[in-house]
C-alpha positions as CSV (number, residue, x, y, z in Angstrom):
1,M,16.0,4.8,16.6
2,R,18.7,6.4,14.5
3,T,19.8,8.5,17.4
4,L,20.0,5.7,19.8
5,L,22.0,3.6,17.3
6,A,24.4,6.4,16.7
7,V,25.0,7.1,20.3
8,G,25.4,3.4,21.1
9,L,27.8,2.9,18.2
10,L,29.9,5.9,19.3
11,L,30.2,4.7,22.9
12,L,31.0,1.2,21.9
13,L,33.6,2.0,19.3
14,A,35.2,4.7,21.4
15,S,36.2,2.0,23.9
16,L,38.1,0.0,21.2
17,P,41.9,0.4,20.8
18,G,42.7,2.5,17.7
19,A,45.4,1.0,15.5
20,G,46.2,1.7,11.9
21,V,48.9,0.3,9.7
22,L,50.5,0.6,6.3
23,A,52.1,-2.4,4.6
24,G,55.8,-3.0,5.4
25,D,57.6,-0.4,7.4
26,A,54.5,1.9,7.9
27,V,53.1,-0.9,10.2
28,A,56.0,-0.7,12.5
29,A,55.9,3.0,12.6
30,G,52.2,2.9,13.5
31,R,52.8,0.5,16.3
32,A,55.6,2.6,17.7
33,E,53.4,5.6,17.8
34,G,50.9,3.9,20.0
35,G,48.1,2.8,17.8
36,G,46.8,5.4,15.3
37,G,49.9,6.3,13.4
38,G,49.7,4.1,10.4
39,Q,46.0,4.7,9.8
40,A,46.3,8.5,10.6
41,A,49.4,8.9,8.4
42,Y,47.6,7.2,5.4
43,L,44.5,9.4,5.8
44,A,46.6,12.5,6.2
45,E,48.4,11.7,2.9
46,R,45.1,11.2,1.1
47,L,43.7,14.5,2.5
48,R,46.8,16.3,1.4
49,A,45.9,15.4,-2.1
50,D,42.2,16.0,-1.8
51,A,40.2,17.5,1.1
52,V,37.6,14.8,0.8
53,Y,38.5,11.1,1.2
54,V,35.9,8.5,0.5
55,T,36.8,4.8,1.3
56,D,36.8,2.3,-1.5
57,Q,35.5,-0.4,0.9
58,A,31.8,0.5,0.9
59,P,30.8,1.3,-2.7
60,R,27.3,-0.1,-2.2
61,E,26.6,2.6,0.5
62,I,28.8,5.5,-0.5
63,P,30.7,5.2,-3.8
64,R,34.0,7.1,-4.3
65,S,32.4,8.8,-7.3
66,A,30.2,10.8,-4.8
67,A,33.2,12.6,-3.4
68,G,32.3,15.7,-5.5
69,E,29.0,16.1,-3.7
70,F,30.7,16.1,-0.4
71,A,33.2,18.6,-1.7
72,K,30.4,21.0,-2.8
73,A,28.8,20.8,0.7
74,A,32.2,21.3,2.4
75,K,32.8,24.6,0.6
76,R,29.7,26.1,2.2
77,T,31.1,25.8,5.7
78,G,33.2,29.0,5.2
79,V,36.3,27.4,6.7
80,P,38.8,24.8,5.4
81,T,37.1,21.5,5.8
82,Y,38.5,18.0,5.6
83,V,36.1,15.1,5.2
84,V,36.9,11.4,5.8
85,L,34.4,8.6,5.1
86,L,35.4,5.2,6.4
87,P,33.5,1.9,6.4
88,E,30.9,1.3,9.1
89,R,32.0,-0.1,12.5
90,N,35.4,1.7,12.5
91,P,36.5,3.4,15.8
92,F,35.1,6.9,15.5
93,D,36.5,9.3,18.0
94,E,38.3,12.6,18.2
95,R,41.7,10.9,18.7
96,L,41.8,9.7,15.1
97,L,40.9,13.2,13.8
98,G,43.5,14.7,16.1
99,A,46.2,12.3,14.8
100,V,45.3,13.1,11.2
101,H,45.5,16.8,11.9
102,D,48.9,16.4,13.6
103,R,50.2,14.8,10.4
104,L,48.5,17.0,7.9
105,R,49.4,20.2,9.9
106,R,46.6,22.2,8.5
107,D,44.0,24.1,10.6
108,G,40.3,23.6,9.7
109,L,37.2,21.6,10.4
110,Y,37.9,17.8,10.4
111,V,34.8,15.6,9.8
112,L,34.6,11.9,10.1
113,L,31.6,9.9,8.8
114,D,30.9,6.2,8.4
115,S,29.3,4.6,5.3
116,S,25.9,4.2,7.0
117,G,25.6,7.9,7.8
118,I,24.7,7.2,11.4
119,G,28.1,8.0,12.8
120,I,29.5,11.6,12.5
121,T,32.3,13.3,14.4
122,A,33.5,16.8,13.8
123,V,36.5,18.6,15.5
124,P,37.6,22.1,14.7
125,F,41.3,22.9,14.8
126,G,42.3,26.6,14.7
127,V,38.8,27.6,13.5
128,D,35.8,28.8,15.4
129,V,32.6,26.9,14.3
130,P,29.7,25.3,16.2
131,A,30.7,21.8,15.3
132,E,29.1,20.1,18.3
133,S,25.7,21.8,17.8
134,A,25.8,20.9,14.1
135,T,26.6,17.3,14.9
136,T,23.7,17.1,17.3
137,V,21.3,18.5,14.6
138,A,22.5,16.0,12.0
139,L,22.2,13.1,14.4
140,Y,18.8,13.9,15.8
141,E,16.9,15.5,12.9
142,L,17.5,12.8,10.4
143,P,16.1,9.2,10.3
144,Y,18.5,6.2,10.3
145,D,18.1,5.7,6.5
146,A,19.3,9.2,5.6
147,G,22.7,8.1,4.4
148,P,26.1,9.8,4.8
149,L,25.7,12.4,2.0
150,L,22.4,13.8,3.4
151,T,23.8,13.6,7.0
152,F,26.8,15.7,5.9
153,Q,24.6,18.2,4.1
154,R,22.4,18.6,7.1
155,F,25.5,19.1,9.3
156,V,26.7,21.9,7.0
157,E,23.2,23.5,7.0
158,A,23.2,23.5,10.8
159,L,26.7,24.7,11.0
160,T,25.8,27.8,9.0
161,D,22.4,28.3,10.7
162,D,21.7,31.6,12.5
163,D,21.2,29.8,15.8
164,P,22.8,26.3,15.6
165,A,22.8,25.9,19.4
166,G,19.1,26.6,19.6
167,R,18.4,24.3,16.7
168,A,20.4,21.6,18.4
169,E,18.5,22.0,21.7
170,A,15.2,21.9,19.8
171,A,16.2,18.7,18.0
172,R,17.4,17.1,21.2
173,E,14.1,18.0,23.0
174,K,12.0,16.7,20.1
175,Y,13.8,13.6,19.1
176,G,16.3,12.9,22.0
177,S,15.8,10.6,25.0
178,D,17.0,11.2,28.5
179,A,17.5,8.4,31.0
180,G,14.2,6.6,31.4
181,R,12.4,8.7,28.8
182,A,11.6,7.6,25.3
183,P,12.0,10.0,22.4
184,A,9.0,12.3,21.9
185,E,9.1,11.6,18.2
186,E,11.0,9.6,15.6
187,P,11.9,11.3,12.3
188,D,10.0,9.8,9.4
189,R,12.0,7.4,7.2
190,L,13.0,8.9,3.9
191,H,12.9,5.7,1.9
192,I,10.7,2.6,1.9
193,T,11.8,-1.0,2.1
194,R,10.9,-4.0,-0.1
195,T,8.4,-5.0,2.5
196,D,6.8,-1.6,2.3
197,R,6.5,-1.9,-1.5
198,A,5.0,-5.4,-1.2
199,N,2.4,-3.9,1.1
200,Q,1.7,-1.0,-1.3
201,S,1.3,-3.5,-4.2
202,F,-1.1,-5.7,-2.2
203,L,-3.2,-2.7,-1.2
204,T,-3.2,-1.4,-4.8
205,G,-4.3,-4.7,-6.1
206,I,-7.2,-4.9,-3.5
207,L,-8.5,-1.4,-4.4
208,L,-7.9,-1.7,-8.1
209,A,-10.0,-4.8,-8.3
210,G,-12.4,-4.4,-5.5
211,V,-13.6,-0.8,-5.9
212,P,-14.4,-0.8,-9.6
213,L,-16.0,-4.2,-9.5
214,L,-18.1,-3.2,-6.5
215,V,-19.2,0.0,-8.2
216,L,-20.0,-1.9,-11.4
217,A,-22.1,-4.5,-9.5
218,L,-23.9,-1.8,-7.4
219,V,-24.7,0.3,-10.5
220,L,-26.1,-2.7,-12.4
221,Y,-28.1,-3.7,-9.3
222,V,-29.6,-0.2,-9.0
223,L,-30.4,-0.1,-12.8
224,R,-32.0,-3.5,-12.5
225,R,-34.3,-2.4,-9.7
226,R,-35.2,0.8,-11.5
227,A,-36.0,-1.2,-14.6
228,A,-38.2,-3.5,-12.5
229,R,-40.0,-0.6,-10.9
230,A,-40.6,0.9,-14.3
231,G,-42.8,-2.1,-15.2
232,A,-40.3,-4.7,-16.6
233,K,-41.8,-8.1,-16.9
234,P,-40.6,-10.7,-14.4
235,A,-39.0,-12.7,-17.2
236,A,-36.8,-9.7,-18.0
237,R,-35.8,-8.9,-14.4
238,G,-32.1,-9.7,-14.7
239,F,-29.1,-7.6,-15.4
240,A,-30.0,-7.9,-19.0
241,G,-33.1,-5.8,-18.1
242,V,-31.0,-2.7,-17.5
243,G,-30.6,-2.1,-21.2
244,G,-27.6,-1.8,-23.4
245,R,-27.0,1.9,-22.7
246,G,-27.2,1.4,-18.9
247,L,-24.8,-1.6,-19.1
248,L,-22.3,0.3,-21.2
249,A,-22.4,3.3,-18.9
250,A,-21.8,1.1,-15.9
251,V,-18.8,-0.7,-17.5
252,A,-17.4,2.7,-18.6
253,T,-17.7,4.1,-15.1
254,A,-15.9,1.1,-13.6
255,A,-13.2,1.3,-16.3
256,V,-12.6,5.0,-15.8
257,L,-12.4,4.5,-12.0
258,A,-9.9,1.6,-12.4
259,G,-7.8,3.7,-14.7
260,G,-7.8,6.7,-12.4
261,M,-6.9,4.5,-9.4
262,A,-4.0,2.9,-11.4
263,L,-2.6,6.3,-12.3
264,G,-3.0,7.5,-8.7
265,A,-1.2,4.5,-7.3
266,A,1.7,5.0,-9.8
267,A,2.0,8.6,-8.8
268,L,1.6,8.1,-5.1
269,Y,3.9,5.1,-4.8
270,D,6.7,6.4,-7.1
271,D,9.8,5.3,-5.0
272,E,12.3,3.5,-7.2
273,T,15.1,2.6,-4.8
274,T,15.7,1.8,-1.1
275,D,19.1,3.5,-1.1
276,P,19.4,7.2,-0.5
277,G,22.9,7.4,-2.1
278,P,24.0,7.6,-5.7
279,P,24.5,4.2,-7.4
280,P,28.2,3.0,-7.7
281,T,30.0,3.0,-11.0
282,R,32.0,0.1,-12.4
283,A,35.2,1.8,-11.3
284,D,33.8,2.2,-7.7
285,M,33.1,-1.5,-7.5
286,A,36.6,-2.4,-8.8
287,A,38.6,0.2,-6.8
288,R,39.5,-1.9,-3.8
289,L,40.3,-5.0,-5.8
290,D,42.6,-2.9,-8.0
291,R,44.3,-1.4,-4.9
292,V,44.8,-4.8,-3.2
293,S,46.0,-6.5,-6.4
294,A,48.5,-3.6,-7.0
295,G,49.9,-4.2,-3.5
296,L,50.1,-7.9,-3.9
297,A,52.1,-7.4,-7.1
298,K,54.8,-5.9,-4.9
299,D,54.4,-8.0,-1.7
300,P,52.7,-11.3,-1.0
301,V,51.2,-9.9,2.1
302,Y,48.9,-6.8,1.9
303,V,47.7,-5.0,5.0
304,D,44.9,-2.5,4.6
305,P,46.3,0.9,5.5
306,E,42.8,2.3,6.0
307,S,42.0,-0.1,8.9
308,P,43.5,-0.4,12.4
309,A,46.3,-2.9,12.1
310,Q,46.1,-6.4,13.5
311,I,49.3,-7.8,12.1
312,D,52.5,-6.2,13.3
313,A,55.9,-5.9,11.7
314,K,57.3,-9.0,13.3
315,E,54.4,-11.1,12.1
316,L,54.7,-9.7,8.7
317,A,58.3,-10.6,8.4
318,A,57.6,-14.2,9.6
319,L,54.7,-14.5,7.1
320,R,57.0,-13.4,4.2
321,E,59.6,-15.9,5.2
322,K,57.1,-18.8,5.4
323,I,55.5,-17.9,2.1
324,G,58.9,-17.8,0.4
325,G,59.6,-21.4,1.4
326,L,56.4,-22.9,-0.1
327,D,56.1,-24.7,-3.4
328,V,52.9,-22.9,-4.4
329,P,52.3,-19.1,-4.6
330,V,50.4,-17.7,-1.6
331,Y,48.9,-14.2,-1.4
332,V,47.6,-12.8,1.9
333,A,45.2,-9.8,2.0
334,S,44.3,-8.4,5.4
335,V,41.2,-6.3,4.5
336,P,37.8,-6.0,6.3
337,M,34.7,-7.6,4.8
338,A,31.2,-6.1,5.1
339,P,27.9,-6.2,3.3
340,E,28.5,-2.8,1.8
341,D,31.7,-3.8,0.0
342,E,32.1,-4.9,-3.6
343,S,31.8,-8.6,-2.7
344,G,28.7,-8.1,-0.5
345,G,30.7,-9.3,2.5
346,Q,31.4,-12.7,1.0
347,G,35.1,-13.7,1.6
348,D,35.3,-16.4,-1.0
349,T,33.8,-14.1,-3.6
350,F,36.4,-11.5,-2.8
351,L,39.3,-13.9,-3.0
352,K,38.1,-15.3,-6.4
353,S,37.7,-11.8,-7.7
354,L,41.1,-10.9,-6.4
355,G,42.6,-13.9,-8.2
356,R,41.1,-12.7,-11.5
357,T,42.3,-9.2,-10.9
358,V,45.9,-10.3,-9.9
359,G,45.9,-12.6,-12.9
360,G,47.9,-15.4,-11.4
361,D,47.1,-18.8,-10.0
362,G,47.7,-19.3,-6.3
363,I,46.3,-19.7,-2.8
364,Y,44.6,-16.5,-1.8
365,V,44.2,-15.9,1.9
366,L,41.8,-13.4,3.6
367,A,42.7,-12.2,7.1
368,D,39.8,-9.9,8.2
369,P,41.2,-7.3,10.7
370,R,37.7,-6.4,11.8
371,S,36.1,-9.8,12.5
372,G,39.4,-11.8,12.9
373,Y,38.1,-14.4,10.3
374,V,40.7,-16.2,8.2
375,N,39.9,-18.3,5.2
376,A,41.7,-19.3,1.9
377,V,40.7,-20.1,-1.7
378,D,42.5,-22.3,-4.2
379,Y,42.5,-20.3,-7.4
380,G,43.5,-22.4,-10.4
381,I,46.1,-24.6,-8.7
382,G,44.3,-27.8,-7.6
383,L,46.1,-28.2,-4.3
384,D,46.3,-31.6,-2.7
385,V,45.2,-30.1,0.6
386,D,41.5,-29.3,1.2
387,L,41.4,-25.7,2.4
388,Y,37.9,-26.2,3.7
389,L,39.1,-28.8,6.3
390,L,41.6,-26.6,8.1
391,P,41.6,-26.6,11.9
392,E,38.9,-24.4,13.4
393,A,41.5,-22.6,15.5
394,I,42.8,-21.0,12.3
395,G,39.6,-19.7,10.9
396,Y,37.9,-18.1,13.9
397,Q,39.2,-15.7,16.5
398,S,39.1,-17.0,20.1
399,R,36.7,-15.3,22.5
400,D,39.5,-15.2,25.0
401,V,41.2,-11.8,24.3
402,D,44.1,-12.9,26.5
403,D,44.9,-15.9,24.3
404,D,48.0,-14.6,22.5
405,D,48.3,-17.9,20.5
406,L,45.3,-17.0,18.4
407,R,46.2,-13.5,17.3
408,L,45.3,-12.7,13.7
409,G,48.9,-12.7,12.4
410,E,49.8,-15.9,14.1
411,R,46.6,-17.7,12.9
412,V,47.5,-16.7,9.3
413,G,51.0,-18.1,10.0
414,M,49.4,-21.4,11.1
415,L,47.5,-21.6,7.8
416,V,50.6,-21.0,5.8
417,E,52.3,-23.8,7.8
418,E,49.5,-26.1,6.8
419,L,50.5,-25.5,3.2
420,T,54.1,-26.6,3.8
421,G,54.8,-29.5,1.4
422,A,51.5,-29.0,-0.4
423,R,51.8,-29.4,-4.2
424,P,49.4,-29.2,-7.1
425,G,47.7,-32.5,-7.8
426,G,44.1,-32.1,-6.8
427,D,41.1,-31.0,-8.9
428,P,41.1,-27.3,-9.4
429,G,37.3,-27.4,-9.8
430,R,36.4,-29.4,-6.7
431,A,36.1,-26.4,-4.4
432,P,32.6,-25.0,-4.3
433,S,32.1,-21.9,-6.4
434,P,31.4,-18.8,-4.4
435,M,28.1,-17.0,-4.9
436,D,28.1,-14.1,-7.2
437,P,27.7,-10.8,-5.3
438,P,24.4,-9.1,-5.8
439,D,24.2,-6.3,-8.4
440,P,24.6,-3.0,-6.5
441,V,21.8,-1.3,-8.5
442,A,19.4,-4.3,-8.7
443,E,19.6,-5.0,-4.9
444,D,18.4,-1.5,-4.1
445,A,15.8,-1.2,-6.9
446,L,12.2,-1.5,-5.9
447,P,9.8,-3.5,-8.0
448,S,6.9,-1.7,-9.7
449,V,3.8,-1.2,-7.6
450,F,2.0,-3.4,-10.1
451,A,4.4,-6.3,-9.3
452,A,5.4,-7.9,-6.0
453,D,2.1,-8.7,-4.3
454,F,-0.2,-7.0,-6.8
455,V,-1.7,-10.1,-8.2
456,P,-2.7,-11.6,-4.8
457,G,-4.2,-8.2,-4.0
458,L,-6.3,-8.4,-7.2
459,F,-7.6,-11.8,-6.0
460,V,-8.4,-10.6,-2.5
461,G,-10.0,-7.4,-3.9
462,T,-12.3,-9.5,-6.2
463,L,-13.4,-11.6,-3.3
464,A,-13.9,-8.5,-1.1
465,A,-16.0,-6.8,-3.8
466,G,-18.2,-9.9,-4.1
467,L,-18.6,-10.1,-0.3
468,V,-19.5,-6.5,0.1
469,F,-21.9,-6.6,-2.8
470,G,-23.6,-9.7,-1.4
471,L,-24.0,-8.1,2.0
472,A,-25.4,-4.9,0.5
473,A,-27.8,-6.7,-1.8
474,G,-28.8,-9.0,1.1
475,A,-29.4,-6.0,3.4
476,V,-31.6,-4.3,0.8
477,R,-33.6,-7.5,0.2
478,I,-34.0,-8.1,3.9
479,A,-35.2,-4.6,4.4
480,G,-37.7,-5.1,1.7
481,R,-38.9,-8.4,3.2
482,V,-39.3,-7.1,6.8
483,R,-43.0,-6.5,7.4
484,P,-43.7,-2.9,7.9
485,A,-45.5,-1.7,11.0
486,P,-49.1,-2.7,10.9
487,V,-51.1,-0.1,9.0
488,P,-54.9,-0.7,9.1
489,A,-56.6,-0.8,5.7
490,V,-58.7,2.3,4.9
491,T,-62.3,1.7,6.0
492,A,-64.8,2.0,3.3
493,V,-67.1,5.0,3.4
494,T,-70.7,3.9,2.7
495,A,-72.6,6.1,0.3
496,A,-75.9,5.8,-1.4
497,G,-74.3,4.1,-4.4
498,G,-71.9,1.8,-2.4
499,P,-68.6,1.9,-0.5
500,S,-65.7,4.2,-1.4
501,Y,-62.2,4.8,0.0
502,E,-60.0,7.7,1.0
503,A,-56.7,8.2,-0.8
504,P,-54.4,11.2,-1.3
505,P,-54.0,12.7,-4.8
506,D,-50.2,12.7,-4.4
507,P,-49.2,9.6,-2.4
508,S,-45.5,8.8,-1.7
509,E,-43.9,5.5,-2.7
510,A,-43.7,4.6,1.0
511,Y,-47.4,5.3,1.4
512,L,-48.3,3.1,-1.6
513,R,-46.1,0.3,-0.2
514,R,-47.6,0.4,3.2
515,T,-51.1,0.7,1.9
516,A,-50.7,-2.2,-0.6
517,H,-49.5,-4.4,2.2
518,A,-52.4,-3.5,4.5
519,E,-55.0,-3.9,1.7
520,L,-53.7,-7.4,0.8
521,E,-54.1,-8.5,4.4
522,A,-57.5,-6.9,4.7
523,L,-58.8,-8.5,1.5
524,A,-57.5,-11.9,2.6
525,R,-59.4,-11.6,5.9
526,A,-62.6,-10.3,4.3
527,F,-62.5,-13.1,1.7
528,E,-62.2,-15.8,4.3
529,T,-65.0,-14.2,6.4
530,A,-67.5,-13.6,3.6
531,D,-66.8,-16.8,1.7
532,P,-68.5,-15.4,-1.5
533,A,-70.0,-17.5,-4.2
534,G,-70.9,-17.2,-7.8
535,A,-70.0,-14.1,-9.8
536,V,-68.8,-12.1,-6.7
537,R,-66.3,-14.9,-5.9
538,V,-64.9,-14.9,-9.5
539,R,-64.6,-11.1,-9.5
540,V,-62.9,-10.9,-6.1
541,W,-60.6,-13.7,-7.0
542,D,-59.6,-12.1,-10.4
543,C,-58.8,-8.8,-8.6
544,L,-56.7,-10.6,-6.0
545,D,-54.9,-12.6,-8.6
546,A,-54.1,-9.6,-10.7
547,A,-52.9,-7.6,-7.6
548,Q,-50.5,-10.4,-6.7
549,L,-49.1,-10.5,-10.3
550,L,-48.2,-6.8,-9.8
551,V,-46.8,-6.7,-6.2
552,D,-46.4,-10.3,-5.0
553,V,-44.7,-12.2,-7.8
554,E,-43.2,-14.7,-5.4
555,E,-46.6,-15.4,-3.8
556,D,-45.2,-15.2,-0.2
557,G,-47.9,-12.8,1.0
558,R,-45.5,-9.8,1.1
559,V,-45.1,-6.8,-1.2
560,D,-42.1,-7.2,-3.5
561,A,-39.2,-4.8,-2.7
562,D,-38.9,-3.9,-6.4
563,A,-42.6,-3.2,-7.1
564,S,-42.9,0.2,-8.9
565,P,-45.3,3.0,-7.7
566,E,-47.6,2.4,-10.7
567,A,-47.8,-1.3,-9.8
568,L,-48.5,-0.5,-6.2
569,A,-51.3,2.0,-7.1
570,T,-52.8,-0.5,-9.5
571,A,-52.8,-3.3,-6.9
572,I,-54.5,-1.0,-4.3
573,T,-57.1,-0.1,-6.9
574,L,-57.9,-3.8,-7.7
575,I,-57.9,-4.8,-4.0
576,R,-60.3,-2.0,-3.1
577,A,-62.6,-2.9,-6.0
578,A,-62.6,-6.5,-4.6
579,R,-63.3,-5.3,-1.1
580,A,-66.2,-3.1,-2.4
581,A,-67.7,-6.1,-4.2
582,L,-67.5,-8.2,-1.0
583,A,-69.0,-5.4,1.1
584,A,-71.8,-4.7,-1.4
585,P,-72.5,-7.2,-4.1
586,G,-73.7,-5.5,-7.2
587,T,-71.2,-2.7,-6.8
588,P,-70.6,-1.2,-10.3
589,A,-67.3,-2.2,-12.1
590,R,-66.6,1.5,-13.0
591,L,-63.9,3.2,-11.0
592,C,-63.5,6.8,-9.9
593,T,-61.9,8.7,-12.8
594,L,-60.1,11.3,-10.7
595,N,-58.5,8.7,-8.4
596,P,-59.1,5.0,-9.0
597,M,-57.8,4.2,-5.5
598,H,-61.1,5.8,-4.2
599,G,-62.8,2.6,-5.4
600,P,-66.1,2.2,-7.5
601,A,-67.8,5.2,-9.1
602,H,-71.3,6.0,-7.8
603,G,-72.5,8.1,-10.7
604,R,-71.4,10.7,-13.3
605,Q,-70.6,14.3,-12.7
606,R,-69.5,17.1,-15.0
607,T,-66.0,18.3,-14.1
608,R,-62.7,19.4,-15.6
609,L,-60.0,16.7,-15.4
610,T,-57.2,19.2,-16.1
611,P,-57.1,23.0,-15.7
612,G,-58.6,24.7,-18.8
613,A,-60.0,21.5,-20.2
614,P,-63.7,21.5,-21.1
615,A,-66.0,20.0,-18.4
616,R,-67.5,16.6,-19.2
617,A,-69.4,14.0,-17.3
618,V,-67.2,11.2,-15.9
619,P,-67.7,8.4,-13.4
620,L,-66.7,9.6,-9.9
621,C,-66.8,8.3,-6.4
622,A,-69.2,9.9,-3.8
623,G,-66.4,12.2,-2.4
624,C,-65.2,13.4,-5.8
625,R,-68.9,14.0,-6.9
626,R,-69.4,16.3,-3.9
627,A,-66.2,18.2,-4.6
628,A,-67.1,18.6,-8.3
629,R,-70.5,19.9,-7.5
630,A,-69.1,22.3,-4.9
631,N,-66.4,23.7,-7.1
632,P,-66.0,22.3,-10.6
633,G,-62.9,24.4,-11.3
634,T,-60.8,22.8,-8.6
635,A,-62.0,19.2,-8.6
636,H,-59.0,18.3,-10.8
637,R,-56.7,18.8,-7.8
638,R,-58.1,15.4,-6.5
639,R,-56.6,13.7,-9.6
640,L,-54.1,10.9,-8.8
641,T,-50.5,11.5,-9.6
642,L,-47.6,9.0,-9.1
643,P,-44.0,9.5,-7.9
644,A,-41.5,9.9,-10.6
645,P,-37.7,9.3,-10.6
646,R,-35.8,11.8,-8.4
647,G,-35.7,15.3,-9.9
648,E,-38.7,14.8,-12.2
649,A,-42.3,16.0,-12.0
650,R,-45.0,13.6,-10.7
651,I,-46.9,11.7,-13.4
652,P,-50.7,11.6,-13.8
653,Y,-51.8,8.1,-13.3
654,D,-53.4,7.9,-16.8
655,A,-50.2,9.0,-18.4
656,A,-47.9,6.6,-16.6
657,P,-46.8,3.4,-18.4
658,G,-48.6,0.4,-17.2
659,P,-52.1,-1.0,-16.8
660,L,-53.4,1.7,-14.5
661,R,-54.0,4.1,-17.3
662,T,-56.9,2.0,-18.4
663,A,-58.6,2.2,-15.0
664,G,-61.2,4.6,-16.4
665,E,-62.6,1.8,-18.6
666,G,-63.6,-0.4,-15.6
667,V,-62.3,-3.2,-13.5
668,P,-62.6,-6.0,-16.1
669,R,-60.4,-4.1,-18.6
670,L,-57.9,-3.3,-15.9
671,I,-57.6,-7.0,-14.9
672,R,-57.0,-8.0,-18.6
673,E,-54.3,-5.3,-18.9
674,V,-52.5,-6.7,-15.8
675,Q,-52.7,-10.3,-17.1
676,E,-51.4,-9.3,-20.5
677,A,-48.5,-7.4,-19.0
678,A,-47.5,-10.4,-16.9
679,G,-47.9,-12.8,-19.8
680,V,-50.9,-14.6,-18.3
681,H,-54.0,-15.3,-20.4
682,D,-57.2,-16.9,-19.6
């Protein structure tokens, strides 16, 4: 983009007629020389005093105080180098540099830049340097926001490169565009805009609010589920159930994360300005006003010598004569206006400031040689003529370039004629006050990343955190509610003493969950089929009720997603005890000591419950009795252990917190323990 703008600007401006003037006789001399004499003569005189000339008409883009940086870079070229920086949109071609060289009469490298840094022209006179290749490198390698100083520094760097022609060809190949072919790449911008900073602030707000809040909510949710699985009572199953230490740890984690993200955003988004150049000083901002006011102190008509002339000597003489015959003082300044000047391109603001600088009341007229715009400001007189109601033909240049009646000098003359006979008598304060120009530093300063759209980002981040947490929690809950694939309940093994059931000594949580679900359905079907009565009905009902208190608190016929391994094993034990009672009324209430999920015990057998422990007679199911008789030393391997939190050893069932540790004392005691833990009493 920068390259295309530069090439287009050069082609357009090269087609314009070059004309420069000095006030008074210099104007006529410039016209006589065919267009560039006045401007070239003025620039040559400036370069005779200093090899670097920086315009005073673009302090917001390139202040005159930055001339020293250009001089430092110019010394590295190895040849005498003369640098001219003019306002943007001036005619940039080799003819102006040639005219300056003819008047300066010094060989060397002549470089012309505009205040935007996009336009650069370099012509060597009497020295052998690869100026064309260096210019190509500066135009193609840099983005459009590089600015004139960096552009010139890159030009000098390429000029002194070992292979400037090869580097220029590589830059043209990488960033250039032939007819019908878009550039392969665009150089990355060096500076961000205010829109970019607003986007950065918005994103920072979203992340700074959303991520810590989401982490906090998820940590509390996980802690709550762990607390529930560890046997917390239903009444305590809220975020309060995670415990003070868990809550404090979760909040601390979120706070540390938020602080780290804030520091990271401040370090990552550390741009402070949108302007690549140095900020202007107070003297930079006042330089042109001082120059113009000094000229008006000598002559009521000031023509900018830095710009191509649009008012010739004849028109100047006519203007002086007309102004001399007026009853009010009139000052005419023919200078260009642009957004990068001290007034921000505001003509009325410039004229008011000029009146303050000149220090005298009068009618101040602006005749812009670049745009052709003409306007006037009443400064402290109170004229009886409204300067804002002048004929439109005075203020604006005709689109018809052949219309000689509307030349800039003649239109200024028409305005002066409108003032003939005008006298003070109006209200000096009736004219609208011009806007104050923007502060040159403040207009380029970027707000903090924690300003701009940061607060809206916080709001959106909070909503996003709530939405994501809700979706995650809902997905977990739905997954827990989805019925697992049908798993048939374990069929009872009929023995001499009654039925018993198979169960592994080290079941996984997934196994316990599937089995509990299957056992609940199996007991419900068996209960409806058998329709027991009396003591058997009471016993079966008590077992089912206790099992539901453990794993089906919501009584929806599904195993709760947050049921702990101990609660699942206890529910399986109770359900199988109830199934055994339905299958064989009179089944003993004692349970297998090694693994209560095996169901009722069918007798006692001496065995060791742990390695090295003395053997003693304990109630066992038929399968465990056979294993103990066959090998008493290894029967303890059939002892039930429960899953523990990740990274920890499995827990023997009779050492785990919860009602299951009392299973060795029989089914009635186990039911009472479950009821007490749930806060239910007969």
